[in-house]
DOKOLSE-448989 format. One record per residue (C-alpha): residue in three letters; z, y, x. Coordinates in steps of 0.02 Angstrom, whole numbers, padded with zeros to 5 digits, always signed. Example, Ala and Ser with C-alpha at 12.3 -4.5 7.8 and 13.67 -1.06 7.14 Angstrom:
BEGIN
ALA+00390-00225+00615 SER+00357-00053+00684 
***
This chain:
BEGIN
UNK-01418+02812+01754 UNK-01314+02880+01870 UNK-01165+02904+01777 UNK-01167+02727+01728 UNK-01188+02671+01905 UNK-01035+02777+01942 UNK-00942+02706+01811 UNK-00983+02539+01890 UNK-00942+02578+02059 UNK-00753+02640+02002 UNK-00737+02494+01884 UNK-00782+02335+01981 UNK-00627+02324+02094 UNK-00502+02342+01931 UNK-00606+02226+01828 UNK-00615+02097+01960 UNK-00435+02104+02006 UNK-00355+02121+01826 UNK-00465+01987+01768 UNK-00400+01864+01896 UNK-00216+01925+01860 UNK-00255+01892+01684 UNK-00312+01715+01708 UNK-00168+01693+01825 UNK-00059+01754+01686 UNK-00117+01618+01551 UNK-00088+01486+01669 UNK+00080+01533+01707 UNK+00137+01562+01535 UNK+00079+01385+01491 UNK+00143+01306+01653 UNK-00010+01265+01744 UNK-00009+01421+01873 UNK-00053+01324+02026 UNK-00209+01239+01941 UNK-00261+01407+01853 UNK-00247+01489+02014 UNK-00372+01377+02108 UNK-00496+01381+01972 UNK-00480+01571+01960 UNK-00515+01595+02152 UNK-00649+01484+02166 UNK-00723+01591+01999 UNK-00687+01744+02078 UNK-00757+01677+02244 UNK-00932+01635+02148 UNK-00933+01809+02083 UNK-00906+01901+02232 UNK-01049+01794+02304 UNK-01179+01857+02174 UNK-01098+02045+02188 UNK-01148+02053+02379 UNK-01310+01994+02347 UNK-01355+02129+02200 UNK-01224+02278+02261 UNK-01198+02262+02447 UNK-01102+02392+02523 UNK-01202+02369+02687 UNK-01370+02280+02698 UNK-01345+02236+02884 UNK-01207+02127+02849 UNK-01326+02008+02746 UNK-01387+01944+02911 UNK-01304+01787+02971 UNK-01193+01814+03113 UNK-01197+01622+03162 UNK-01003+01604+03100 UNK-01014+01515+02940 UNK-00964+01346+03007 UNK-00819+01422+03113 UNK-00758+01538+02963 UNK-00768+01384+02844 UNK-00664+01281+02978 UNK-00531+01418+03011 UNK-00511+01433+02817 UNK-00492+01243+02790 UNK-00380+01233+02933 UNK-00264+01360+02893 UNK-00244+01315+02715 UNK-00208+01138+02788 UNK-00081+01199+02893 UNK+00006+01299+02759 UNK+00006+01154+02628 UNK+00088+01042+02770 UNK+00215+01166+02806 UNK+00261+01201+02629 UNK+00254+01000+02601 UNK+00375+00964+02758 UNK+00486+01103+02704 UNK+00495+01038+02527 UNK+00538+00855+02609 UNK+00663+00924+02733 UNK+00763+01018+02568 UNK+00720+01187+02642 UNK+00649+01248+02486 UNK+00662+01177+02293 UNK+00502+01177+02194 UNK+00450+01342+02197 UNK+00382+01372+02020 UNK+00588+01328+01968 UNK+00681+01390+02086 UNK+00809+01516+02011 UNK+00835+01691+02072 UNK+00994+01730+02176 UNK+01122+01852+02104 UNK+01044+01980+02201 UNK+00874+01986+02117 UNK+00855+02083+01946 UNK+00808+01938+01849 UNK+00852+02032+01694 UNK+00687+02146+01734 UNK+00537+02113+01648 UNK+00423+01992+01758 UNK+00299+02140+01777 UNK+00418+02226+01867 UNK+00487+02089+01951 UNK+00333+02042+02028 UNK+00299+02225+02093 UNK+00480+02213+02172 UNK+00433+02038+02258 UNK+00252+02135+02330 UNK+00360+02271+02397 UNK+00491+02151+02471 UNK+00349+02024+02544 UNK+00231+02166+02594 UNK+00363+02238+02709 UNK+00360+02078+02811 UNK+00161+02055+02804 UNK+00148+02230+02872 UNK+00249+02205+03030 UNK+00177+02036+03054 UNK+00008+02125+03058 UNK+00045+02274+03153 UNK+00128+02177+03289 UNK-00012+02059+03305 UNK-00115+02225+03352 UNK+00010+02305+03459 UNK+00080+02162+03561 UNK-00055+02085+03673 UNK+00015+01892+03659 UNK-00020+01912+03479 UNK-00154+02000+03472 UNK-00263+01860+03561 UNK-00246+01755+03404 UNK-00265+01881+03287 UNK-00420+01941+03376 UNK-00509+01776+03311 UNK-00513+01867+03134 UNK-00558+02038+03203 UNK-00715+01955+03311 UNK-00819+01954+03146 UNK-00973+02066+03161 UNK-00968+02084+02972 UNK-00859+02086+02816 UNK-00902+01966+02675 UNK-00796+01872+02559 UNK-00827+01691+02647 UNK-00724+01767+02814 UNK-00572+01802+02728 UNK-00496+01646+02787 UNK-00549+01670+02959 UNK-00382+01664+03054 UNK-00312+01567+03193 UNK-00182+01439+03126 UNK-00059+01525+03242 UNK-00087+01696+03167 UNK-00061+01640+02990 UNK+00115+01549+03053 UNK+00173+01692+03122 UNK+00129+01804+02964 UNK+00238+01660+02869 UNK+00379+01687+03000 UNK+00399+01870+02959 UNK+00376+01862+02765 UNK+00468+01707+02712 UNK+00630+01765+02767 UNK+00611+01948+02658 UNK+00572+01839+02522 UNK+00709+01732+02549 UNK+00842+01854+02584 UNK+00789+01958+02428 UNK+00829+01790+02319 UNK+00647+01815+02217 UNK+00647+01671+02103 UNK+00507+01544+02105 UNK+00384+01615+01993 UNK+00395+01774+02072 UNK+00351+01697+02226 UNK+00199+01602+02163 UNK+00142+01767+02085 UNK+00159+01863+02254 UNK+00054+01710+02337 UNK-00084+01719+02208 UNK-00097+01910+02207 UNK-00117+01912+02389 UNK-00245+01774+02405 UNK-00346+01872+02263 UNK-00323+02052+02368 UNK-00368+01965+02523 UNK-00539+01899+02450 UNK-00595+02069+02368 UNK-00519+02166+02526 UNK-00654+02089+02637 UNK-00798+02079+02510 UNK-00961+02168+02552 UNK-00979+02239+02383 UNK-01012+02430+02340 UNK-00868+02504+02250 UNK-00771+02654+02243 UNK-00583+02664+02229 UNK-00513+02829+02207 UNK-00321+02835+02176 UNK-00314+02658+02198 UNK-00332+02694+02384 UNK-00157+02758+02382 UNK-00090+02605+02305 UNK-00181+02437+02364 UNK-00247+02397+02524 UNK-00446+02409+02449 UNK-00609+02358+02529 UNK-00629+02534+02581 UNK-00476+02544+02675 UNK-00490+02388+02751 UNK-00658+02430+02815 UNK-00571+02559+02936 UNK-00457+02427+02983 UNK-00593+02334+03058 UNK-00669+02482+03172 UNK-00690+02459+03354 UNK-00613+02629+03367 UNK-00425+02592+03396 UNK-00382+02754+03314 UNK-00457+02694+03143 UNK-00437+02505+03189 UNK-00246+02510+03217 UNK-00219+02583+03043 UNK-00186+02494+02873 UNK-00091+02360+02900 UNK-00047+02332+02741 UNK-00107+02163+02659 UNK-00088+02201+02464 UNK-00001+02377+02448 UNK-00002+02540+02576 UNK+00158+02586+02530 UNK+00236+02541+02713 UNK+00069+02622+02793 UNK+00118+02770+02696 UNK+00302+02766+02745 UNK+00268+02738+02945 UNK+00117+02841+02957 UNK-00017+02704+02987 UNK-00120+02751+02839 UNK-00324+02798+02865 UNK-00445+02851+02754 UNK-00592+02987+02789 UNK-00679+03023+02632 UNK-00810+03128+02730 UNK-00897+02979+02795 UNK-00935+02794+02786 UNK-00827+02661+02874 UNK-00923+02616+03031 UNK-01054+02457+03027 UNK-01036+02403+03183 UNK-00866+02307+03184 UNK-00787+02195+03302 UNK-00678+02172+03464 UNK-00692+02236+03625 UNK-00653+02068+03711 UNK-00757+01926+03714 UNK-00741+01779+03595 UNK-00821+01611+03586 UNK-00942+01583+03461 UNK-00889+01406+03427 UNK-00756+01348+03319 UNK-00656+01246+03442 UNK-00679+01384+03575 UNK-00597+01509+03466 UNK-00449+01383+03446 UNK-00421+01376+03638 UNK-00475+01548+03689 UNK-00291+01627+03653 UNK-00204+01501+03757 UNK-00306+01555+03898 UNK-00349+01722+03856 UNK-00358+01816+04039 UNK-00440+01675+04119 UNK-00579+01674+03985 UNK-00606+01859+03981 UNK-00615+01868+04166 UNK-00748+01726+04182 UNK-00851+01806+04025 UNK-00848+01993+04125 UNK-00907+01893+04286 UNK-01046+01809+04185 UNK-01086+01986+04109 UNK-01100+02070+04287 UNK-01199+01936+04357 UNK-01317+01929+04204 UNK-01334+02129+04214 UNK-01369+02106+04407 UNK-01511+01989+04377 UNK-01588+02106+04244 UNK-01577+02249+04366 UNK-01653+02139+04523 UNK-01794+02062+04401 UNK-01839+02255+04344 UNK-01829+02308+04530 UNK-01968+02166+04574 UNK-02071+02228+04408 UNK-02071+02400+04480 UNK-02112+02346+04654 UNK-02277+02255+04575 UNK-02210+02081+04646 
***
């Protein structure tokens, strides 16, 4: 029984990702890539929802953090913003229909599609890596990225919890990399689909083991370290899909001797409501100062109350 359980632990991530990629390949081969992607993504989300109930990585993360509505609102706004940007770019002639866009002379179009997609991932990942790293290491951008990291738990539902400005920043870093490389439309579609599949898997609260996969992909095991409040662990593993650039730029982190922390989040304050989270990055210093003042006043009030109780008043 223990052997079977271990086999499941190591098989789950490859089966989930491989199944989603196989469905996507079927859709692309039959000219229905976007449709099949959306159906596959929803099915994958449903499977993760069930697996989080029966095989949780952290039991404590089953408790509601009261952020379901903000998480959903951020996801919808981010997706809507991206769709508006893509449609606007198409109308303005900035891009052609991505599914039919031919590759440039720079792109090795003669390669099998599998290797073209791998190359596309490596190229796109360079932009994604630096977009993510800068968002952690430069305060003006961290204010927006902090919305994502303010989550107190990881589960599939808060995968899309990103401030829309944070999402635009990632696109500004990544799109030029893909455009300069001359990647054709089908490769771009594949890279987008894989990023979505790995993204939702990365945040899931499911007991899994990864072994050598940790040296290729951004797995849930690596991403849990990234959400650590200890910045020696949290400012690591910036890759979205691959850990190639983390290995090259020495920001890779994993410690097989212990579990990633259960207590995650940020050291700064973050509003609990959706609109407050949208506004907070724009008034960051003022908001943090106000929250610090309120915290000090509450602490002083508690101390005064304790002194009264001690004095028998």
